N, C-alpha and C positions, 0 to 999 in steps of 0.2 A: 503622867506628867502634865502640868498645866502650862499654858502659854503666857502666863504673867511674868513680868520681869522679876528676877530674884535679886534682892538687895543684900549683898554680902558685906554690909558695913557702911553703906552710905555712898555719897557721891564720889568721895576720894577713891574708894576701891574701884568703882566703875571707870573713873578717869584713868587710873593706872592701867586697867585692862585695855583701854583704847590706846594708850601710849605704849604700845608694844611694837617691837621691830617688824620687819617684813612690810614695807609700804603696800597698801592694798586699796582697791577701789570699793570693796564691799565684800560680801560673802556669797558663796555658791551653796545651795541647798542640795543635799543628797540623802534621801530617805534611807534610814538604816534597815528598814524592813525589806528593802530589796535583797539584802544578803541573808534573809531567813532561809535556812535550809529545811525544807519540808521533811516530815518523818517518812522515810522511804519504805518502811517495812509494811508489807501488804497485810491488811487486817485479816484475822482468821475467818474462814468460811465454814459454815455448818456442813458437816460431812454427810453425804448420802449413804444410807445403809447398804451393805452388800445385797445385791439382787437375789442371791440364793436364799437369804433369810425370808424375804417376802415371798419368793417362789415356793419355798418349803411350806410356808403357812398355807398358800393357796392349794398346793398339792395335798397336804394332809386334810384340808377342809373338804376338797372334793372326794378324797378317799373315805373320810368318815361319813359324808353325806350318801355316797354310793352304798357303803355297807349298811347304813341305817335304812335306807329307802329300798334296797334290793335284796341284799344277802340276808339280813335279819328277818324280814317278812317271809322270804322264801323258806328259811330253815324252820321258823316257827309254824309256817303253814304245813310243811311236811310232817313236823312233829305232832301237830294237831290232828292231821288225818290219820297218822299211825295210832295216836291215842284214841281216836274214834273207833278205829277198826278193833283195837284192843277192848274197848268197852262193849262193842257189839259182839265180839267173840266171848266175852265174859257173860253176856246175857244169854247167849245161845248154848252155853255148856250146861250140863246136867248138875254140875256141882255149883251150888250158890255161893256168892261172895268170893269168887276166885277171878283173878285177873291174869291174863297171860303175860308173864314176865318178859318174854322175849320181845313182845310188841312194845312194851313200855321201854325196854332197853333200846330198841331201834328208834323209838321216838326221842329219847334223850340224846342219842347219837346224832339224830338229824337236826336237833335244835342247837347242839354244842357249837358247830362251826360258825353259825351266824352270830351267836352271842359273843363268842371269843373274838372273832374278827372285828365286830363292831366296837367291842371294849378296847381292843388294841388300837384301832383307828382313832378312837376318842382320846386315848392316852397320847398318841403321837401328835395329834392336833393340839392338845394342851401343852405339850412340851415345846412345839414350834412357836405357839403364841407366847409362852413365857420367855423363850430365847429372843424373840423379836422385841417384846417389851423391854427386856433387860438391856438389849442393844440400844434401843432408843433412849433409855434413861442415861446409860453411860455415854452415849453420844452427846446428849444435851449437857450433862455434867462437864464433859471434857471441853465442849465448845464454850461454855460459860467461864471455865477456868482460864482457857486460852484468851478469851476476850478481855477478862480482867487483867491478865498479865500484859496483854498487848496495850491496853489502855494505860496501865501504869508505865510501861516503857514509853508511850507517846507523851504522857505528861512530864516525865523526867527529861525527855528530848526537848520538849518545848521550854521547860524551865531553863535547861542548859543554854538553849538558843537565846532566850531572852536575857540571861545573864551575860552571854557573850555580845549580844547586840547593844546592851545598855552601855557598854564601854566605848562604843563607836561614836564619834562626833558626827553631827548632822549638818553643821554649818562650817565651811572652810573658807579661808581667805582667797580672794581673787587678786592675784599679784598685779602690781602696776606694770604696764609695758615698759620696755627698757628705755626708750628716749622720748618719744612724742606721742601724746594722746589727744585726739580731737573729740570733744563731746558735743553732740547736736541735740537740741530739744530740751525738754524738761521744764518744770515750773521753778520758781524761786525757792520754794520750799525744798524741792528736790536737790537744787544746787547747794543749799545750805547743808543738807544731810550728806551730800557727796564731799563737800569741803571738809566737814567735820570728820568723816570716816578716813578720808585720804590724808588730811593734813595732820591729824593726830599720829597716825602711823608713820608718816614721813618724818615728823619731828623726832621720833625715836631714833632716827638714822642720821639725818642731816638738817641743816637750817632750811627754812621755807620763806619764800617771798610770794605774797598773794597781791595781785592787782585786781581789785574789786571795781569794775567799771559798770556794774549793773544798776548803780544808783539806788540800791535797796539794802546795802550793807549785808550781803548774804554771809560774810565771814564773821558775823557777830558771835555766833555760838562757838566757833573755833577760838576766837580771842578769849572768851570767858573760860572755856575749858583749859586753855594754855595758862592763863593766869592762875586758875585754881591749882594747876600742877606746878606752880612756882617756876615757870619758864619765863625768860626775858622776852617781853612783847613790846613791839614798837608799832602802835596803831596810828596812823596818820589819816586824817579825814579832810578831804579837799572838796571845794575851795573855802569852806567856812574857817578851817584852821591852817590855811596855807602859810601863814607867817611862821608857824613853828615846824614846818616841814623841812626835811633835809634832803630832798630828792636832787637838788641841783647844786648842793654845796660842794661836792667832791669832784666836780668837772673842771677841767682846764678851760681857759678862754676859748681855745680852738674847738674843743669838744662842745662847749656851750653854743658856739656859733653854728656848728654843724647840726646840733639838735634843733635849734630854732629854725634853720633853713629847711631842714627835712620835715619838721612838723608843719611848716607853712606850705610846702609844695609837694610833700610826698603823696598826698591823696589825689593829686592831678598829674597823672604821668604825661599828659600832653602839654604841660606847662612849658613856656619858652625857656630854653636853656639860658638865653641872655638875661632874663629876668632873675633866674636863680643865681647867675653869676654876679649880677649887679648887687643883689641882696647880700651875697656872701662877702663881696668886697667892702660894702659899706659897713657891715657888722664887724668884719676883721679890723678895719681901720679904726672903728669906734673902740673896740676892746683894746687895741694897741694904745690908743690915747688914754684909756683909763688906767693903764698900769696893771699892778697885781690885784688891785681891789675891783674885781669885775662881778657885778650883780645885775639882775634884771632891772632893779630900780635905777642904777646908775646908767644902764644902757638906755632906758627910756628917757631919762633926763638928757642924755647926750644927743639923742635923736631929736628931742624938742629944741635943743639948742641949735642943731643944724638947720632946722626948719624956721628958726627965729620966733618960736613960740615962747610966751612968757612962762616962767616956771618959778614958783615960790618955794619949792622944796629945797632941802639941804643936802640932797644926794650928791651934788657937785659943788666944788668950790668955785669962787669967782674966777680964778685963774684958769681952772679946767674948762669952765663954760666959755671963757673968752678964746682960749686956745683952740677948742674944738670948733667954735662958730666961725673963726676967722682964718685958722691955719690948716685945718684938716682937709678941706676941699675948696676948690675955687668957687666963685660965685656962679659961673656958667654951669659947672658940674652939679651944684646944688639945685640950680633951676631945672636942669634936665632930670635929675634923680629925685625931684620932689615927690612924685607918685610912689616911688619905692620907699622913700623915707616915711611918708604918711602910712603906707601899708605895714611897714615894720613896726612903727610906733603904735599903731592901732592893735597890733597883735600882742606886743609886749606890755601895753599899758595895763590890761586886767591882771597881769601876773607880777606886777611890780613888788607886791608885798611877799612873794613866795620866797621863804627861807630867810626872811629878815630877822626872825628871832628863833633860831633853831634850838630844839630841846637838847639838853646836856646829858641825857641818859645814855646816848651812844646807840649803835645799831643793836637791834634785838635778835634773838634766836629765831623768832617769828616776827616778820615785818609785813604789815597789812596796810596797803595804801588804797583807800576807798573813796569814791565820790559820794557826795551828800545825797540824801533822799529828797532832792528838790526837782522842780521842773527843769527841763533841758534849757541851758543858757549858753551864751558864747564862752564864758569863762570855763565851764566844765568841758566844753568841746576842745578848747585849746589845751587844757590840762591833759586830756586823754591822749592826744598825740605826743605831747611833750613828755609825759610819763613813760611811754613806750620807747621813745628815743633815749631817755635817761637809762632805762633798764638795759637797752641794747648796748650802749656805750659802756655801762658798768660790767656787763658780762664779757664784752670784747676785751676790755682792758684788765680783767681780773687775771691774777696769776695763781692765786690761792683756790682752794676748793670753793666753788660758788653754790649758793643755795638752790634747792629745787624751785621751779617757777610755775605759778598758776595764774592764768589771765581769765577772769570771769567776765563775760560780756564782750568778747573779742569781735562782735559784729560791728562795733564802732570804729574799728581800726582799718586802715588802708592795707590792701594786699601786699604792696611793696614793703611796708613796715613789718608785717607779719612774716613774710618770707625772710627778710633780713634777720629778724629775731630768731626764727626757727633754725636758720643756718648757723647763727652764732651759738645757740644752745646745743645743736647736734655736734658741732665741731669740738666743743669743750665738755661734752658729756653731761650737760645740764638737763635733768628731766623737765620736759615742758608739757603743760596741760592747758589746752585752750577750750573754753566753754562758749558755745554759740547758742543763741536762742532759736534761730531759724537756720534753714538750709537753703540759702539763696545768696546771690551776688557774691560778696567776698568770701563767705563761708563755703559756697559751692565751689569756688575756684581753689579753696585751700584743702578740700577733702582729699584724703589718699596720701598725705605726706607722712603719715605714721599709722599707728593703730587708731581705730574709730570706735566710738561707742554712741549708741542711740538711746536717748531717753524718749519720753512721750512727744511725738510730733503731731499736734492737732490738726495743722493745715494739711489738706489732701495733696497739694503740690509738693510740700516738703516731704511727706511720707512717701510719695512716689519716687522722688529723687533718692531717697534713702534706700528704698527697695531696689532701685536700679543699681545703686553702688554695691549693695550686698550681692546682687546678681541673681541669675537664673540658673536652673539646673534641670537636667533631664530626669524624669521619674516616670514610673508606671503607676497609673492610678486605675482604680476600678471604675469602668464606664458603664457596665451593664450587668445586671444580675438576672438570670433566668432560672426559675425553679418550677419544675413540673412534678407534681406528686399525684399519682393516680393509683387507684386500686380497683380490681374487678374481681368479683367472686360470683360464680354461678353454680347453682345446684340443679341439675337436670336429672330427674328421676322418671324414667320411662318404664313402665311395667306393662308389657303386652303378654297376656297369657290367653292362649286360645286352644281349644280342644275340638277337633272335628272328627266325626265317624261317618263314613259314607260306604254303602254297600250297594253294589250294582249286579243284577242278574239278568242276563240276556240270553234268549234261546232262538235259533234260526233253523228253518228246515227248507230244503230245496228239492223238488221232485221234477224230472224232465224226461221226455221220450222223443227220440229221433229216429226217422226211417228214411232210407235212401234206396231207390231202385232205378236200374238203367239197362239199355240194350244197345249193342253197337254192331254193325255189319260193315264188311269191306270186300272188294273185288278188284282184280287188276289183270291186265294182259300186257305182256312185253314181247317184243320182236327183236330178233338179233339177226342182222344181215338181211340180204335180199330185199325185196320190196315189201311193200306193205301186205300184200295178199298172198305171199309165199309162193309165188309162181316159179321162183327159182329155187333149185334144189340145194344150193349151197347156203342157204339161209335157214334159221330156226325160229320157232315161235313157242311161247309158254303162256299159260293162263292160270290165275289163282283166285280162289273165293273163300271167305271166312265169315263167321257169325259168332257173337259173344253176348251173353246176357247175365246180369248179376244184380244183387240187392243187399242191404244191411240195415239192421235195426239195433238201437242202443237205448238203454234206460238208466237213470242216475237218481239217487235219493240221498241228500245230505242233511244232517242235523247237528247243531253246535250250541254250547252253553258256556258263558263267560261270567265270572264273579270277581269283583275287585273291592278291597276294603282299604281305607287311608285314614290316618290320624296325624294331627300336627298341633304343636304348641311352641310358644316363644316367650322369652323374658329379656328385657334390656334395661340397663342401669348406666347412668353417666354422671360424672362429677368433674367440675373444673374450677380452679381457683388461681388467681394471678395478681401480682402487685408489681407496679412499675414506678420508678422515680428517676429524675435527672436533675442535676445541679450544674448549671453553666455559669461561669464567671468570665467576663471579657474585660481585659485590661488594655489600656492605651497609653502609648508613650507620648508624654507631653513635655513642654519646655515652659516651666512656670517660675514664679518668684520663689526663692528660697524662704523669704519672709514676706507675707502679703502686706501691702501698705495699710490696710485697715488694722492689722495687728500692731503696727507701729503707732497708729493714731490712738489706740486705746491701751497702751501699756500702763501698769500701776504707777503710782506716784514715785516710788523709790526704786523702780525697776530700771535696769540698764542692760542693753544688749551689746556686748563687747564683740567686735569683729577684728580678728587678727589674721595675719598671713601665716599659713601653715608651713613648717619647715620644708616639706616635700612638694610644696605647690598647693594652690587652692587657698581655702579660708577655713577658720574655725569660728564658730558662733558660740558664745558663752553667756547665758543669762546671769546677771548679778543683781543682788539686793544690797543697796547702799545705805540702808537705814542704820544709824549708829546704835540704836537701842537693841539690836539684835545681840550685841555683846553681853547683855544682861541675861540672856536666855541660857538654859542648860544645853549641854552638848555642842558648844561653840568652841572652835579653836582659832587662835590668831594666825596660824599658818595654813598652808594648803591642806586639803583633805588627805589623810594618809590612806595608804592601801589597806583594805580590810584584812584582818588576820586570816590565815589559812584555816579552812574548815577541817576539823578532825575527821579522819576517815573511820567509818564504822562498817563492820562487816555486815553485808546484806543478808538478812534473814529471810529465805524464801519460804513460801507457803508450801506445805506438803502436797504432793501430787494427788489428784482426785482419785486415781485408780490404786493408790497405795493402801493396803488393808490397815485398818485401825488396830491399835494395840489390844483393844478389848474384844476383837472379833473372835478369836479362838477361845478366850475365857468365857464369853457370854453364850456361845453356841453350845448345844448338846453334843453328844458324842458323834452323831452323824454329821454335824457341821464342822468337825475337825479336818475333814478332807479339804483339799484346796478347792477354792471357788473356781467354777468354770470361767474361761475368758468371756469378756463381754461380747455380744454379737456384733458383727461388723455393720456399720451404719449403711443404710441403702444409698445408692447413687441418687443424686438429686440434680435436676437441671436448673434449680433456682440459683441465679447468679449471686445471691446474697446481698448484703447492704452495699451502698455505693462507697467508693474510696472516700476516706475521711470520716466515715460514720463510726463514732465511738460506741462500742458495745460493752467494754469492760469498765472497772471502776475508774473514776477520774483521779488524777494526781492532785493532792491538796495544793491549793494556791496560797501565795504569801498573804500574811495578814494585812488588811488595808491600813492606810494611814489614818490614825485617829485624830480627831480635832484638837485633843489636848497635848499632842506631841509637838506643837510648835507651828509656825506658819507653813502653809503647803508650798509645794514647788511653784516656781514662776512660770507663766505662760502655759500651764497645763502640761509641761515637759518633764524631763528627768532631773532637772536642777543642776 
């Protein structure tokens, strides 16, 4: 799809699409590719061959190599030795040319086992290789078939999704709020686009009254489209064509007096009530004196007659001028009220020609009252306040269905007048839309009375006030990211091999001789009783003597031999590998603007941010595009965006399990492979913690297709539309 406008028959067809019911401010974009359902079927994976096939090939290879390198040479060697013995025996025999048959038979019997076993091992190896190659071919063929079928199903799914999504609209209407909408900011071109989009859709439901106070006639495009659609249009341009205007012709004399007084003093709330009362009394008396024919020109002529000013006009007859000048007020009252008379006459004088030659076309279905594209002057300022008073009185006095009202350039109006107009419209169910260029003074005081929309606010103070009105909210934002990724891998190979032989022979001999010789003598005398010399008979005396002599000789001879032998060797091997990573995200709770002021300063030309109160409390923000040329694009609906159709449920097709045997496993394997394969060995325990949380190792889910440049304008503000 291309983003160029599609002309379905010219301007008339596009105008008819703009004039469709459901009053709207613009369109909301919703990318249809958001509802793209990705193909959920897992792509086929190439199967791994059963382990027993490769294991069987390796086993038969080892068996054939062993028989070829060991069994066959041994058998042939033994056979050769026996044959040699047979030849030697034949040479030694007396009968020439005779060979011992027994030895030859033994030689053949010795060679047969090696040859047979080697041939059998080679055949087994060839059979295992053929089975493995056949399994590989069938595995590749089956994988390619499954991949082609999966790709065909994926393409069919994507085609069905594209067909389903092509019927979804991408631009839906943003409905007008129920009662009042205040629009702040925007350029004059943006206002013109908004008036065209909103005005054409409103005219399909009810009449529309537009007060264009921008002095740049931003309602011109709406007028041209309405005239092209054969609608009744009443376009009044003031003050250059105020004579043909009909804005004051339907007011009663008292309503006209109230409108003049309010337009004179409404912008100054601190004005003296006495001044307003005196002006009201003077105008009321003058209107009573003029009878049923009350116009601004006759009021101005009557005021000049009261002040005694000359007047050459024919607004009053001679009798009316005489009666007003002499009978309406006393001379003293006219002297004291001369300042009031002069002020009222100065206010009414520029507007004397207003409504003097009203058009006879009658009220239009679309009424546009616009100020001229001229420099600011007193006449236009007076007309601004008077027009608002006329509209307020018309809405208040209306008993029938009143038209929707749009005031472009409401910055020029007094807050008191706007509040009165808003109350009158709200009480009678009149949709009111106020467009302000800036967000300050009167407009800042009026914000919040209804739904609010913000267009581009280039001034930073205006943007800050708008952001403050939208409000702040708590949110968690990412404040710090810490990522540490490290890996270490060390290989330590320490080989220590040592061999030591030590032999020790020691001989010791000890010879010693020891000789000891000794003599001992002893004598003693003991007396018992009597005295010492035995003089007395009752006493006894004894004497003892002894002698001892001895000797010893010892000899020792010791001889010893010791022998020791020791051997030692050692080998050490070490391996270490490690990987570490860490991801740390720190969030912080902040209280920030829901919409930053810089965002409001740089909105696109036709972008509009609608702020409404949510039913359950809070607010809702809706980005809206008010460019009327969007209606010429494809996939645009004049109503709100419908809910997307339900997605048809499809049965999930799961990929076969990795350990499930392939259907070709039994057919491709030889007879020995028909036995069930042994279970896979259990994985060893590992201390590796694995990848960190959130690390994706499997296949990624397909993401929705991105928005293409040719599919129409992108979403506003980088959001979801």
